[in-house]
C-alpha positions, 0 to 999 in steps of 0.5 A: 873896850867894854863888853855889852852884857848879853842878857839885858840886850836879849830881854829888851829885844825879846820884849820889843818883839812881844810889843811889836803889834801894839806899837803898830796899833798905837801908831794907827790909833793912839788913845789913852785906853789903847795904852792902858790896854796894851799895859794890862795885856802885856805886863811883862815886857813892859816891866822889862823895858821900864827896868832896862837901865837897871838891868844894864847897870847890874849886869856890868 
């Protein structure tokens, strides 16, 4: 049985928690401007989510 790497899991969970309100706002009013604003306001969590597959690969 493989162990799940803890660091990437924690990083992804924290990124999702950080973006929780943005996801709620986007679910109500999805526009391109809202997506761009979310990316500009939260670059670190977006980067963590984009790079999550690489993080899982490196921590195995």
